[in-house]
DRENPAPA-30653 format. One record per residue: residue in three letters; x, y, z of N, C-alpha, C, O, CB in turn. Coordinates in nm, 2 decimals. Glycine has a CB too. Example, Ala and Ser with C-alpha at 12.3 -4.5 7.8 and 13.67 -1.06 7.14 Angstrom:
2
{residu=ALA	nc1=1.32	nc2=-0.57	nc3=0.78	cac1=1.23	cac2=-0.45	cac3=0.78	cc1=1.32	cc2=-0.33	cc3=0.78	oc1=1.42	oc2=-0.33	oc3=0.85	cbc1=1.13	cbc2=-0.45	cbc3=0.90}
{residu=SER	nc1=1.28	nc2=-0.22	nc3=0.71	cac1=1.37	cac2=-0.11	cac3=0.71	cc1=1.29	cc2=0.00	cc3=0.79	oc1=1.34	oc2=0.11	oc3=0.80	cbc1=1.41	cbc2=-0.06	cbc3=0.57}
REM end
This chain:
95
{residu=UNK	nc1=0.10	nc2=-0.10	nc3=-0.04	cac1=0.02	cac2=0.01	cac3=0.00	cc1=0.11	cc2=0.10	cc3=0.00	oc1=0.22	oc2=0.08	oc3=0.03	cbc1=-0.05	cbc2=0.01	cbc3=0.13}
{residu=UNK	nc1=0.05	nc2=0.24	nc3=-0.07	cac1=0.10	cac2=0.34	cac3=-0.06	cc1=0.02	cc2=0.43	cc3=-0.02	oc1=-0.10	oc2=0.41	oc3=0.00	cbc1=0.16	cbc2=0.37	cbc3=-0.16}
{residu=UNK	nc1=0.12	nc2=0.58	nc3=-0.02	cac1=0.06	cac2=0.69	cac3=0.10	cc1=-0.06	cc2=0.72	cc3=-0.01	oc1=-0.13	oc2=0.81	oc3=0.03	cbc1=0.20	cbc2=0.86	cbc3=0.17}
{residu=UNK	nc1=-0.08	nc2=0.69	nc3=-0.12	cac1=-0.20	cac2=0.76	cac3=-0.19	cc1=-0.30	cc2=0.70	cc3=-0.15	oc1=-0.40	oc2=0.76	oc3=-0.13	cbc1=-0.20	cbc2=0.76	cbc3=-0.33}
{residu=UNK	nc1=-0.29	nc2=0.54	nc3=-0.13	cac1=-0.43	cac2=0.44	cac3=-0.11	cc1=-0.45	cc2=0.50	cc3=0.07	oc1=-0.57	oc2=0.52	oc3=0.10	cbc1=-0.40	cbc2=0.21	cbc3=-0.12}
{residu=UNK	nc1=-0.37	nc2=0.52	nc3=0.13	cac1=-0.35	cac2=0.53	cac3=0.28	cc1=-0.47	cc2=0.69	cc3=0.25	oc1=-0.59	oc2=0.68	oc3=0.28	cbc1=-0.12	cbc2=0.55	cbc3=0.34}
{residu=UNK	nc1=-0.42	nc2=0.78	nc3=0.22	cac1=-0.50	cac2=0.89	cac3=0.20	cc1=-0.69	cc2=0.90	cc3=0.18	oc1=-0.77	oc2=0.98	oc3=0.22	cbc1=-0.43	cbc2=0.96	cbc3=0.09}
{residu=UNK	nc1=-0.70	nc2=0.82	nc3=0.13	cac1=-0.84	cac2=0.76	cac3=0.06	cc1=-0.92	cc2=0.70	cc3=0.21	oc1=-1.04	oc2=0.71	oc3=0.22	cbc1=-0.81	cbc2=0.60	cbc3=-0.09}
{residu=UNK	nc1=-0.86	nc2=0.66	nc3=0.30	cac1=-0.92	cac2=0.56	cac3=0.41	cc1=-0.95	cc2=0.67	cc3=0.53	oc1=-0.86	oc2=0.75	oc3=0.56	cbc1=-0.81	cbc2=0.41	cbc3=0.46}
{residu=UNK	nc1=-1.08	nc2=0.65	nc3=0.59	cac1=-1.15	cac2=0.69	cac3=0.73	cc1=-1.05	cc2=0.65	cc3=0.79	oc1=-0.97	oc2=0.56	oc3=0.75	cbc1=-1.29	cbc2=0.63	cbc3=0.78}
{residu=UNK	nc1=-1.04	nc2=0.70	nc3=0.90	cac1=-0.97	cac2=0.67	cac3=1.06	cc1=-1.08	cc2=0.70	cc3=1.14	oc1=-1.13	oc2=0.81	oc3=1.16	cbc1=-0.83	cbc2=0.78	cbc3=1.11}
{residu=UNK	nc1=-1.12	nc2=0.54	nc3=1.22	cac1=-1.21	cac2=0.54	cac3=1.29	cc1=-1.19	cc2=0.52	cc3=1.44	oc1=-1.13	oc2=0.42	oc3=1.47	cbc1=-1.28	cbc2=0.46	cbc3=1.25}
{residu=UNK	nc1=-1.22	nc2=0.59	nc3=1.50	cac1=-1.21	cac2=0.52	cac3=1.66	cc1=-1.28	cc2=0.39	cc3=1.70	oc1=-1.40	oc2=0.38	oc3=1.70	cbc1=-1.26	cbc2=0.62	cbc3=1.77}
{residu=UNK	nc1=-1.20	nc2=0.29	nc3=1.72	cac1=-1.23	cac2=0.14	cac3=1.73	cc1=-1.37	cc2=0.17	cc3=1.90	oc1=-1.47	oc2=0.10	oc3=1.90	cbc1=-1.03	cbc2=0.03	cbc3=1.77}
{residu=UNK	nc1=-1.35	nc2=0.23	nc3=1.97	cac1=-1.42	cac2=0.22	cac3=2.06	cc1=-1.55	cc2=0.26	cc3=2.04	oc1=-1.64	oc2=0.17	oc3=2.04	cbc1=-1.37	cbc2=0.27	cbc3=2.14}
{residu=UNK	nc1=-1.56	nc2=0.38	nc3=2.03	cac1=-1.68	cac2=0.52	cac3=2.01	cc1=-1.72	cc2=0.50	cc3=1.88	oc1=-1.84	oc2=0.51	oc3=1.86	cbc1=-1.61	cbc2=0.70	cbc3=2.03}
{residu=UNK	nc1=-1.64	nc2=0.46	nc3=1.76	cac1=-1.66	cac2=0.44	cac3=1.65	cc1=-1.69	cc2=0.58	cc3=1.56	oc1=-1.78	oc2=0.59	oc3=1.47	cbc1=-1.76	cbc2=0.33	cbc3=1.65}
{residu=UNK	nc1=-1.61	nc2=0.66	nc3=1.60	cac1=-1.62	cac2=0.82	cac3=1.56	cc1=-1.50	cc2=0.80	cc3=1.44	oc1=-1.39	oc2=0.74	oc3=1.45	cbc1=-1.57	cbc2=0.95	cbc3=1.71}
{residu=UNK	nc1=-1.55	nc2=0.87	nc3=1.34	cac1=-1.47	cac2=0.92	cac3=1.22	cc1=-1.40	cc2=1.01	cc3=1.27	oc1=-1.47	oc2=1.11	oc3=1.30	cbc1=-1.54	cbc2=0.96	cbc3=1.11}
{residu=UNK	nc1=-1.28	nc2=1.01	nc3=1.28	cac1=-1.15	cac2=1.15	cac3=1.30	cc1=-1.15	cc2=1.18	cc3=1.19	oc1=-1.18	oc2=1.30	oc3=1.19	cbc1=-0.99	cbc2=1.14	cbc3=1.34}
{residu=UNK	nc1=-1.13	nc2=1.14	nc3=1.07	cac1=-1.12	cac2=1.22	cac3=0.95	cc1=-1.03	cc2=1.15	cc3=0.85	oc1=-0.99	oc2=1.04	oc3=0.90	cbc1=-1.07	cbc2=1.36	cbc3=0.97}
{residu=UNK	nc1=-0.99	nc2=1.18	nc3=0.75	cac1=-0.88	cac2=1.07	cac3=0.66	cc1=-0.71	cc2=1.09	cc3=0.69	oc1=-0.67	oc2=1.19	oc3=0.76	cbc1=-0.90	cbc2=1.10	cbc3=0.49}
{residu=UNK	nc1=-0.64	nc2=1.00	nc3=0.64	cac1=-0.51	cac2=1.01	cac3=0.68	cc1=-0.45	cc2=1.11	cc3=0.62	oc1=-0.50	oc2=1.12	oc3=0.51	cbc1=-0.43	cbc2=0.90	cbc3=0.66}
{residu=UNK	nc1=-0.37	nc2=1.20	nc3=0.63	cac1=-0.30	cac2=1.30	cac3=0.57	cc1=-0.16	cc2=1.29	cc3=0.52	oc1=-0.11	oc2=1.35	oc3=0.42	cbc1=-0.32	cbc2=1.39	cbc3=0.65}
{residu=UNK	nc1=-0.10	nc2=1.22	nc3=0.62	cac1=0.05	cac2=1.24	cac3=0.61	cc1=0.08	cc2=1.12	cc3=0.68	oc1=-0.02	oc2=1.07	oc3=0.75	cbc1=0.12	cbc2=1.37	cbc3=0.67}
{residu=UNK	nc1=0.19	nc2=1.07	nc3=0.69	cac1=0.27	cac2=0.98	cac3=0.81	cc1=0.41	cc2=1.05	cc3=0.84	oc1=0.48	oc2=1.12	oc3=0.76	cbc1=0.31	cbc2=0.82	cbc3=0.76}
{residu=UNK	nc1=0.44	nc2=1.04	nc3=0.98	cac1=0.57	cac2=1.10	cac3=1.06	cc1=0.65	cc2=0.99	cc3=1.09	oc1=0.64	oc2=0.91	oc3=1.18	cbc1=0.54	cbc2=1.17	cbc3=1.19}
{residu=UNK	nc1=0.77	nc2=1.00	nc3=0.99	cac1=0.88	cac2=0.91	cac3=1.05	cc1=1.01	cc2=0.96	cc3=1.14	oc1=1.05	oc2=1.07	oc3=1.17	cbc1=0.93	cbc2=0.86	cbc3=0.94}
{residu=UNK	nc1=1.06	nc2=0.83	nc3=1.18	cac1=1.18	cac2=0.86	cac3=1.29	cc1=1.30	cc2=0.86	cc3=1.15	oc1=1.31	oc2=0.77	oc3=1.06	cbc1=1.21	cbc2=0.69	cbc3=1.44}
{residu=UNK	nc1=1.38	nc2=1.01	nc3=1.16	cac1=1.47	cac2=1.01	cac3=1.07	cc1=1.58	cc2=0.91	cc3=1.04	oc1=1.64	oc2=0.88	oc3=0.94	cbc1=1.52	cbc2=1.11	cbc3=1.10}
{residu=UNK	nc1=1.60	nc2=0.86	nc3=1.18	cac1=1.71	cac2=0.79	cac3=1.24	cc1=1.71	cc2=0.61	cc3=1.16	oc1=1.79	oc2=0.55	oc3=1.10	cbc1=1.69	cbc2=0.80	cbc3=1.43}
{residu=UNK	nc1=1.57	nc2=0.58	nc3=1.22	cac1=1.58	cac2=0.43	cac3=1.18	cc1=1.46	cc2=0.41	cc3=1.05	oc1=1.41	oc2=0.30	oc3=1.03	cbc1=1.55	cbc2=0.33	cbc3=1.33}
{residu=UNK	nc1=1.43	nc2=0.52	nc3=0.99	cac1=1.31	cac2=0.53	cac3=0.88	cc1=1.15	cc2=0.46	cc3=0.92	oc1=1.05	oc2=0.44	oc3=0.85	cbc1=1.38	cbc2=0.45	cbc3=0.74}
{residu=UNK	nc1=1.17	nc2=0.42	nc3=1.07	cac1=1.02	cac2=0.36	cac3=1.11	cc1=0.93	cc2=0.50	cc3=1.10	oc1=0.97	oc2=0.61	oc3=1.10	cbc1=1.01	cbc2=0.28	cbc3=1.29}
{residu=UNK	nc1=0.80	nc2=0.44	nc3=1.08	cac1=0.66	cac2=0.53	cac3=1.11	cc1=0.64	cc2=0.54	cc3=1.22	oc1=0.63	oc2=0.44	oc3=1.28	cbc1=0.53	cbc2=0.49	cbc3=1.06}
{residu=UNK	nc1=0.64	nc2=0.67	nc3=1.29	cac1=0.57	cac2=0.70	cac3=1.41	cc1=0.45	cc2=0.74	cc3=1.48	oc1=0.40	oc2=0.73	oc3=1.59	cbc1=0.61	cbc2=0.75	cbc3=1.43}
{residu=UNK	nc1=0.42	nc2=0.78	nc3=1.34	cac1=0.26	cac2=0.84	cac3=1.36	cc1=0.16	cc2=0.87	cc3=1.24	oc1=0.19	oc2=0.93	oc3=1.13	cbc1=0.28	cbc2=0.98	cbc3=1.42}
{residu=UNK	nc1=0.08	nc2=0.84	nc3=1.26	cac1=-0.06	cac2=0.90	cac3=1.12	cc1=-0.05	cc2=1.06	cc3=1.13	oc1=0.03	oc2=1.10	oc3=1.21	cbc1=-0.26	cbc2=0.84	cbc3=1.17}
{residu=UNK	nc1=-0.11	nc2=1.13	nc3=1.08	cac1=-0.12	cac2=1.25	cac3=1.09	cc1=-0.24	cc2=1.26	cc3=1.02	oc1=-0.25	oc2=1.20	oc3=0.91	cbc1=-0.02	cbc2=1.33	cbc3=1.06}
{residu=UNK	nc1=-0.36	nc2=1.36	nc3=1.09	cac1=-0.44	cac2=1.40	cac3=1.01	cc1=-0.46	cc2=1.55	cc3=1.05	oc1=-0.46	oc2=1.57	oc3=1.17	cbc1=-0.55	cbc2=1.31	cbc3=1.01}
{residu=UNK	nc1=-0.47	nc2=1.65	nc3=0.96	cac1=-0.49	cac2=1.79	cac3=0.96	cc1=-0.57	cc2=1.81	cc3=0.99	oc1=-0.67	oc2=1.74	oc3=0.98	cbc1=-0.48	cbc2=1.86	cbc3=0.87}
{residu=UNK	nc1=-0.56	nc2=1.94	nc3=1.07	cac1=-0.73	cac2=1.96	cac3=1.11	cc1=-0.78	cc2=2.05	cc3=1.01	oc1=-0.72	oc2=2.09	oc3=0.91	cbc1=-0.77	cbc2=2.04	cbc3=1.27}
{residu=UNK	nc1=-0.90	nc2=2.08	nc3=1.05	cac1=-1.00	cac2=2.11	cac3=0.95	cc1=-0.98	cc2=2.29	cc3=0.95	oc1=-0.96	oc2=2.35	oc3=1.05	cbc1=-1.17	cbc2=2.06	cbc3=1.01}
{residu=UNK	nc1=-1.00	nc2=2.35	nc3=0.81	cac1=-0.98	cac2=2.49	cac3=0.81	cc1=-1.08	cc2=2.52	cc3=0.89	oc1=-1.17	oc2=2.44	oc3=0.93	cbc1=-0.99	cbc2=2.55	cbc3=0.69}
{residu=UNK	nc1=-1.07	nc2=2.68	nc3=0.94	cac1=-1.16	cac2=2.75	cac3=1.04	cc1=-1.18	cc2=2.86	cc3=0.92	oc1=-1.09	oc2=2.91	oc3=0.85	cbc1=-1.08	cbc2=2.81	cbc3=1.21}
{residu=UNK	nc1=-1.34	nc2=2.89	nc3=0.90	cac1=-1.39	cac2=2.97	cac3=0.84	cc1=-1.30	cc2=3.00	cc3=0.67	oc1=-1.24	oc2=3.10	oc3=0.62	cbc1=-1.40	cbc2=3.07	cbc3=0.95}
{residu=UNK	nc1=-1.32	nc2=2.88	nc3=0.65	cac1=-1.27	cac2=2.84	cac3=0.49	cc1=-1.13	cc2=2.87	cc3=0.48	oc1=-1.09	oc2=2.93	oc3=0.38	cbc1=-1.34	cbc2=2.92	cbc3=0.36}
{residu=UNK	nc1=-1.07	nc2=2.85	nc3=0.57	cac1=-0.92	cac2=2.85	cac3=0.58	cc1=-0.88	cc2=2.99	cc3=0.59	oc1=-0.77	oc2=3.01	oc3=0.53	cbc1=-0.85	cbc2=2.77	cbc3=0.46}
{residu=UNK	nc1=-0.93	nc2=3.09	nc3=0.64	cac1=-0.89	cac2=3.25	cac3=0.66	cc1=-0.86	cc2=3.25	cc3=0.80	oc1=-0.76	oc2=3.31	oc3=0.81	cbc1=-1.02	cbc2=3.38	cbc3=0.64}
{residu=UNK	nc1=-0.90	nc2=3.19	nc3=0.91	cac1=-0.86	cac2=3.16	cac3=1.00	cc1=-0.73	cc2=3.09	cc3=1.07	oc1=-0.70	oc2=3.11	oc3=1.18	cbc1=-0.93	cbc2=3.13	cbc3=1.00}
{residu=UNK	nc1=-0.67	nc2=2.98	nc3=0.95	cac1=-0.60	cac2=2.88	cac3=1.02	cc1=-0.67	cc2=2.78	cc3=1.02	oc1=-0.78	oc2=2.77	oc3=0.96	cbc1=-0.56	cbc2=2.90	cbc3=1.15}
{residu=UNK	nc1=-0.60	nc2=2.69	nc3=1.08	cac1=-0.67	cac2=2.50	cac3=1.08	cc1=-0.67	cc2=2.50	cc3=1.23	oc1=-0.60	oc2=2.56	oc3=1.31	cbc1=-0.55	cbc2=2.34	cbc3=1.00}
{residu=UNK	nc1=-0.74	nc2=2.42	nc3=1.24	cac1=-0.76	cac2=2.32	cac3=1.42	cc1=-0.62	cc2=2.26	cc3=1.40	oc1=-0.56	oc2=2.23	oc3=1.30	cbc1=-0.92	cbc2=2.16	cbc3=1.43}
{residu=UNK	nc1=-0.58	nc2=2.24	nc3=1.55	cac1=-0.46	cac2=2.15	cac3=1.56	cc1=-0.48	cc2=2.01	cc3=1.49	oc1=-0.58	oc2=1.94	oc3=1.48	cbc1=-0.43	cbc2=2.12	cbc3=1.70}
{residu=UNK	nc1=-0.34	nc2=1.97	nc3=1.44	cac1=-0.33	cac2=1.83	cac3=1.38	cc1=-0.33	cc2=1.73	cc3=1.51	oc1=-0.31	oc2=1.75	oc3=1.63	cbc1=-0.17	cbc2=1.81	cbc3=1.28}
{residu=UNK	nc1=-0.38	nc2=1.63	nc3=1.44	cac1=-0.42	cac2=1.53	cac3=1.51	cc1=-0.31	cc2=1.43	cc3=1.49	oc1=-0.31	oc2=1.40	oc3=1.37	cbc1=-0.57	cbc2=1.48	cbc3=1.47}
{residu=UNK	nc1=-0.20	nc2=1.37	nc3=1.57	cac1=-0.13	cac2=1.27	cac3=1.53	cc1=-0.15	cc2=1.15	cc3=1.63	oc1=-0.16	oc2=1.17	oc3=1.75	cbc1=0.01	cbc2=1.30	cbc3=1.52}
{residu=UNK	nc1=-0.16	nc2=1.02	nc3=1.57	cac1=-0.21	cac2=0.90	cac3=1.63	cc1=-0.05	cc2=0.83	cc3=1.62	oc1=0.01	oc2=0.80	oc3=1.51	cbc1=-0.35	cbc2=0.81	cbc3=1.52}
{residu=UNK	nc1=0.00	nc2=0.81	nc3=1.72	cac1=0.14	cac2=0.72	cac3=1.74	cc1=0.07	cc2=0.56	cc3=1.67	oc1=-0.03	oc2=0.49	oc3=1.69	cbc1=0.20	cbc2=0.69	cbc3=1.96}
{residu=UNK	nc1=0.17	nc2=0.56	nc3=1.60	cac1=0.13	cac2=0.42	cac3=1.52	cc1=0.13	cc2=0.29	cc3=1.59	oc1=0.10	oc2=0.20	oc3=1.53	cbc1=0.22	cbc2=0.38	cbc3=1.41}
{residu=UNK	nc1=0.17	nc2=0.28	nc3=1.74	cac1=0.13	cac2=0.16	cac3=1.81	cc1=0.01	cc2=0.17	cc3=1.84	oc1=-0.02	oc2=0.08	oc3=1.91	cbc1=0.20	cbc2=0.13	cbc3=1.92}
{residu=UNK	nc1=-0.09	nc2=0.24	nc3=1.81	cac1=-0.21	cac2=0.31	cac3=1.86	cc1=-0.32	cc2=0.23	cc3=1.76	oc1=-0.43	oc2=0.19	oc3=1.80	cbc1=-0.19	cbc2=0.50	cbc3=1.84}
{residu=UNK	nc1=-0.25	nc2=0.20	nc3=1.60	cac1=-0.34	cac2=0.17	cac3=1.52	cc1=-0.33	cc2=0.03	cc3=1.50	oc1=-0.23	oc2=-0.04	oc3=1.49	cbc1=-0.33	cbc2=0.23	cbc3=1.41}
{residu=UNK	nc1=-0.46	nc2=0.00	nc3=1.50	cac1=-0.52	cac2=-0.19	cac3=1.54	cc1=-0.48	cc2=-0.24	cc3=1.40	oc1=-0.38	oc2=-0.31	oc3=1.39	cbc1=-0.73	cbc2=-0.22	cbc3=1.59}
{residu=UNK	nc1=-0.57	nc2=-0.20	nc3=1.28	cac1=-0.54	cac2=-0.22	cac3=1.17	cc1=-0.59	cc2=-0.15	cc3=1.06	oc1=-0.66	oc2=-0.05	oc3=1.07	cbc1=-0.56	cbc2=-0.30	cbc3=1.16}
{residu=UNK	nc1=-0.56	nc2=-0.20	nc3=0.94	cac1=-0.56	cac2=-0.14	cac3=0.84	cc1=-0.64	cc2=-0.21	cc3=0.73	oc1=-0.57	oc2=-0.29	oc3=0.68	cbc1=-0.44	cbc2=-0.10	cbc3=0.80}
{residu=UNK	nc1=-0.77	nc2=-0.19	nc3=0.68	cac1=-0.85	cac2=-0.24	cac3=0.62	cc1=-0.86	cc2=-0.20	cc3=0.48	oc1=-0.82	oc2=-0.09	oc3=0.44	cbc1=-0.94	cbc2=-0.24	cbc3=0.69}
{residu=UNK	nc1=-0.93	nc2=-0.28	nc3=0.40	cac1=-0.97	cac2=-0.19	cac3=0.27	cc1=-1.05	cc2=-0.09	cc3=0.28	oc1=-1.06	oc2=-0.04	oc3=0.16	cbc1=-1.02	cbc2=-0.24	cbc3=0.18}
{residu=UNK	nc1=-1.10	nc2=-0.04	nc3=0.35	cac1=-1.16	cac2=0.10	cac3=0.37	cc1=-1.13	cc2=0.19	cc3=0.47	oc1=-1.12	oc2=0.32	oc3=0.45	cbc1=-1.29	cbc2=0.09	cbc3=0.38}
{residu=UNK	nc1=-1.11	nc2=0.13	nc3=0.59	cac1=-1.07	cac2=0.24	cac3=0.70	cc1=-0.95	cc2=0.16	cc3=0.80	oc1=-0.93	oc2=0.04	oc3=0.80	cbc1=-1.22	cbc2=0.30	cbc3=0.81}
{residu=UNK	nc1=-0.90	nc2=0.27	nc3=0.86	cac1=-0.82	cac2=0.26	cac3=0.96	cc1=-0.88	cc2=0.27	cc3=1.09	oc1=-0.95	oc2=0.36	oc3=1.12	cbc1=-0.73	cbc2=0.34	cbc3=0.95}
{residu=UNK	nc1=-0.85	nc2=0.17	nc3=1.17	cac1=-0.87	cac2=0.17	cac3=1.31	cc1=-0.81	cc2=0.20	cc3=1.42	oc1=-0.72	oc2=0.13	oc3=1.44	cbc1=-0.90	cbc2=0.10	cbc3=1.34}
{residu=UNK	nc1=-0.84	nc2=0.27	nc3=1.49	cac1=-0.73	cac2=0.32	cac3=1.60	cc1=-0.80	cc2=0.33	cc3=1.73	oc1=-0.92	oc2=0.36	oc3=1.74	cbc1=-0.66	cbc2=0.47	cbc3=1.57}
{residu=UNK	nc1=-0.73	nc2=0.30	nc3=1.84	cac1=-0.77	cac2=0.32	cac3=1.96	cc1=-0.71	cc2=0.43	cc3=2.06	oc1=-0.68	oc2=0.43	oc3=2.18	cbc1=-0.77	cbc2=0.21	cbc3=2.01}
{residu=UNK	nc1=-0.71	nc2=0.54	nc3=1.96	cac1=-0.63	cac2=0.66	cac3=1.98	cc1=-0.79	cc2=0.76	cc3=2.01	oc1=-0.89	oc2=0.76	oc3=1.94	cbc1=-0.50	cbc2=0.71	cbc3=1.82}
{residu=UNK	nc1=-0.77	nc2=0.83	nc3=2.14	cac1=-0.86	cac2=0.90	cac3=2.19	cc1=-0.82	cc2=1.06	cc3=2.16	oc1=-0.73	oc2=1.11	oc3=2.23	cbc1=-0.88	cbc2=0.86	cbc3=2.32}
{residu=UNK	nc1=-0.90	nc2=1.11	nc3=2.07	cac1=-0.87	cac2=1.26	cac3=2.01	cc1=-0.90	cc2=1.35	cc3=2.15	oc1=-0.96	oc2=1.31	oc3=2.25	cbc1=-1.01	cbc2=1.30	cbc3=1.87}
{residu=UNK	nc1=-0.84	nc2=1.48	nc3=2.16	cac1=-0.82	cac2=1.55	cac3=2.25	cc1=-0.96	cc2=1.64	cc3=2.23	oc1=-1.03	oc2=1.64	oc3=2.13	cbc1=-0.67	cbc2=1.62	cbc3=2.24}
{residu=UNK	nc1=-0.97	nc2=1.71	nc3=2.35	cac1=-1.11	cac2=1.83	cac3=2.31	cc1=-1.10	cc2=1.91	cc3=2.21	oc1=-1.21	oc2=1.95	oc3=2.17	cbc1=-1.16	cbc2=1.93	cbc3=2.42}
{residu=UNK	nc1=-1.03	nc2=1.95	nc3=2.17	cac1=-0.95	cac2=2.05	cac3=2.08	cc1=-0.98	cc2=2.02	cc3=1.89	oc1=-1.00	oc2=2.09	oc3=1.80	cbc1=-0.76	cbc2=2.02	cbc3=2.13}
{residu=UNK	nc1=-0.99	nc2=1.83	nc3=1.91	cac1=-1.00	cac2=1.81	cac3=1.81	cc1=-1.17	cc2=1.73	cc3=1.75	oc1=-1.21	oc2=1.62	oc3=1.77	cbc1=-0.89	cbc2=1.74	cbc3=1.82}
{residu=UNK	nc1=-1.23	nc2=1.83	nc3=1.67	cac1=-1.40	cac2=1.80	cac3=1.69	cc1=-1.37	cc2=1.64	cc3=1.57	oc1=-1.27	oc2=1.65	oc3=1.50	cbc1=-1.55	cbc2=1.97	cbc3=1.62}
{residu=UNK	nc1=-1.45	nc2=1.54	nc3=1.56	cac1=-1.52	cac2=1.42	cac3=1.48	cc1=-1.53	cc2=1.48	cc3=1.35	oc1=-1.55	oc2=1.60	oc3=1.35	cbc1=-1.67	cbc2=1.38	cbc3=1.53}
{residu=UNK	nc1=-1.53	nc2=1.44	nc3=1.25	cac1=-1.58	cac2=1.43	cac3=1.11	cc1=-1.69	cc2=1.37	cc3=1.07	oc1=-1.70	oc2=1.32	oc3=0.96	cbc1=-1.50	cbc2=1.39	cbc3=1.04}
{residu=UNK	nc1=-1.80	nc2=1.35	nc3=1.19	cac1=-1.92	cac2=1.29	cac3=1.14	cc1=-2.00	cc2=1.40	cc3=1.01	oc1=-2.02	oc2=1.52	oc3=0.97	cbc1=-2.03	cbc2=1.27	cbc3=1.31}
{residu=UNK	nc1=-2.03	nc2=1.25	nc3=0.96	cac1=-2.16	cac2=1.34	cac3=0.85	cc1=-2.26	cc2=1.32	cc3=0.85	oc1=-2.30	oc2=1.20	oc3=0.83	cbc1=-2.17	cbc2=1.33	cbc3=0.72}
{residu=UNK	nc1=-2.35	nc2=1.41	nc3=0.86	cac1=-2.50	cac2=1.41	cac3=0.91	cc1=-2.58	cc2=1.34	cc3=0.77	oc1=-2.59	oc2=1.37	oc3=0.66	cbc1=-2.56	cbc2=1.59	cbc3=0.94}
{residu=UNK	nc1=-2.63	nc2=1.24	nc3=0.85	cac1=-2.71	cac2=1.17	cac3=0.78	cc1=-2.87	cc2=1.17	cc3=0.80	oc1=-2.93	oc2=1.15	oc3=0.90	cbc1=-2.67	cbc2=1.06	cbc3=0.81}
{residu=UNK	nc1=-2.91	nc2=1.19	nc3=0.70	cac1=-3.11	cac2=1.23	cac3=0.73	cc1=-3.16	cc2=1.08	cc3=0.74	oc1=-3.15	oc2=0.98	oc3=0.66	cbc1=-3.22	cbc2=1.32	cbc3=0.56}
{residu=UNK	nc1=-3.23	nc2=1.12	nc3=0.89	cac1=-3.30	cac2=1.00	cac3=0.96	cc1=-3.48	cc2=1.07	cc3=0.93	oc1=-3.51	oc2=1.18	oc3=0.90	cbc1=-3.25	cbc2=0.99	cbc3=1.16}
{residu=UNK	nc1=-3.58	nc2=0.94	nc3=0.95	cac1=-3.71	cac2=0.97	cac3=0.91	cc1=-3.77	cc2=1.07	cc3=0.98	oc1=-3.87	oc2=1.11	oc3=0.92	cbc1=-3.78	cbc2=0.87	cbc3=0.92}
{residu=UNK	nc1=-3.72	nc2=1.14	nc3=1.10	cac1=-3.76	cac2=1.27	cac3=1.16	cc1=-3.73	cc2=1.36	cc3=1.07	oc1=-3.82	oc2=1.44	oc3=1.05	cbc1=-3.70	cbc2=1.31	cbc3=1.29}
{residu=UNK	nc1=-3.63	nc2=1.38	nc3=0.99	cac1=-3.61	cac2=1.44	cac3=0.91	cc1=-3.66	cc2=1.49	cc3=0.76	oc1=-3.63	oc2=1.59	oc3=0.69	cbc1=-3.54	cbc2=1.43	cbc3=0.92}
{residu=UNK	nc1=-3.72	nc2=1.37	nc3=0.74	cac1=-3.83	cac2=1.38	cac3=0.62	cc1=-3.98	cc2=1.40	cc3=0.65	oc1=-4.04	oc2=1.47	oc3=0.57	cbc1=-3.82	cbc2=1.24	cbc3=0.52}
{residu=UNK	nc1=-4.04	nc2=1.36	nc3=0.75	cac1=-4.16	cac2=1.41	cac3=0.79	cc1=-4.19	cc2=1.58	cc3=0.81	oc1=-4.30	oc2=1.62	oc3=0.85	cbc1=-4.19	cbc2=1.33	cbc3=0.92}
REM end
């Protein structure tokens, strides 16, 4: 798998089921060349004019599995990182 394939996968918190976003980058150790963390860039504030929210670094040890569609992690994001849930229409929204 290359980075382009990884960037298309949603990162899901295994316990709560929250969608943390999509993988944006990897952090490497310069000496050993091993992967240290998965990086999820923060969402832009007011169309990017006010900067971005803080990035979320997920240590590689907290990545449980990488599937065909998602990356499962046990990482608990801090309160400054909002989950990226998509709003789904339910029956109460239609009526």
